[in-house]
TISE-15236 format. One record per residue: x, y, z of N, C-alpha, C in turn. Coordinates in Angstrom, 2 decimals, padded with zeros to 5 digits. Example, Ala and Ser with C-alpha at 12.3 -4.5 7.8 and 13.67 -1.06 7.14 Angstrom:
2
[[013.19; -005.69; 007.80]; [012.30; -004.50; 007.80]; [013.20; -003.30; 007.80]] [[012.85; -002.25; 007.08]; [013.67; -001.06; 007.14]; [012.90; 000.03; 007.87]] 
//
This chain:
28
[[036.99; 118.61; -024.87]; [037.05; 118.39; -023.08]; [038.12; 117.44; -022.44]] [[038.99; 117.80; -021.43]; [039.83; 117.10; -020.99]; [039.35; 115.43; -019.82]] [[039.07; 114.09; -020.67]; [038.58; 113.66; -020.13]; [039.57; 112.36; -019.57]] [[039.68; 112.11; -018.26]; [041.06; 111.53; -017.84]; [040.54; 109.88; -018.33]] [[041.05; 109.02; -018.68]; [041.27; 107.64; -019.02]; [040.57; 106.90; -017.90]] [[040.43; 107.30; -016.44]; [039.92; 106.28; -015.68]; [038.29; 106.41; -015.66]] [[038.24; 107.79; -015.91]; [036.96; 108.38; -016.14]; [036.32; 107.85; -017.34]] [[036.68; 107.64; -018.38]; [036.71; 106.48; -019.56]; [036.14; 105.82; -019.45]] [[036.80; 104.47; -018.78]; [036.98; 103.06; -018.23]; [035.41; 102.97; -017.90]] [[035.31; 103.78; -016.58]; [034.35; 103.93; -015.73]; [032.49; 103.84; -016.56]] [[033.09; 104.94; -017.29]; [031.65; 105.40; -018.36]; [031.55; 103.91; -019.36]] [[032.58; 103.49; -019.91]; [032.58; 102.39; -020.79]; [031.90; 101.32; -019.92]] [[032.33; 100.93; -018.60]; [032.00; 099.89; -017.98]; [030.78; 100.18; -017.25]] [[029.86; 101.63; -017.18]; [028.62; 101.44; -016.96]; [027.61; 101.27; -018.03]] [[027.90; 101.59; -019.16]; [027.48; 101.31; -020.42]; [026.92; 099.70; -020.39]] [[028.28; 099.31; -020.16]; [028.29; 097.60; -020.39]; [027.44; 096.89; -019.46]] [[027.60; 097.28; -018.42]; [026.43; 096.91; -017.34]; [025.23; 096.84; -017.70]] [[024.91; 098.41; -018.31]; [023.85; 099.24; -018.41]; [022.94; 098.11; -019.65]] [[024.12; 097.57; -020.67]; [023.60; 096.80; -022.03]; [023.07; 095.46; -021.50]] [[024.11; 094.92; -020.54]; [023.69; 093.19; -019.84]; [022.65; 093.18; -019.62]] [[022.03; 094.59; -018.42]; [021.19; 094.26; -017.81]; [019.80; 094.70; -018.24]] [[020.29; 095.22; -019.40]; [019.09; 095.57; -020.40]; [018.50; 094.48; -021.37]] [[019.39; 094.35; -022.28]; [019.52; 093.44; -023.33]; [019.32; 092.03; -023.20]] [[020.91; 091.71; -022.14]; [020.45; 090.25; -021.75]; [018.99; 089.25; -021.56]] [[018.09; 090.08; -020.59]; [017.01; 089.09; -020.13]; [016.31; 089.02; -021.64]] [[016.26; 090.02; -022.80]; [015.30; 089.96; -023.79]; [016.29; 089.09; -024.46]] [[017.51; 088.92; -024.88]; [017.76; 087.65; -025.70]; [017.83; 086.45; -024.97]] [[017.85; 086.44; -023.86]; [017.71; 084.89; -023.27]; [016.03; 084.88; -023.00]] 
//
């Protein structure tokens, strides 16, 4: 599957935001 670097970066960004919004409140 050919995935452009930009798409990959967007996916990583959304995953990071998801983790920050779900895990952060639990840790704090």
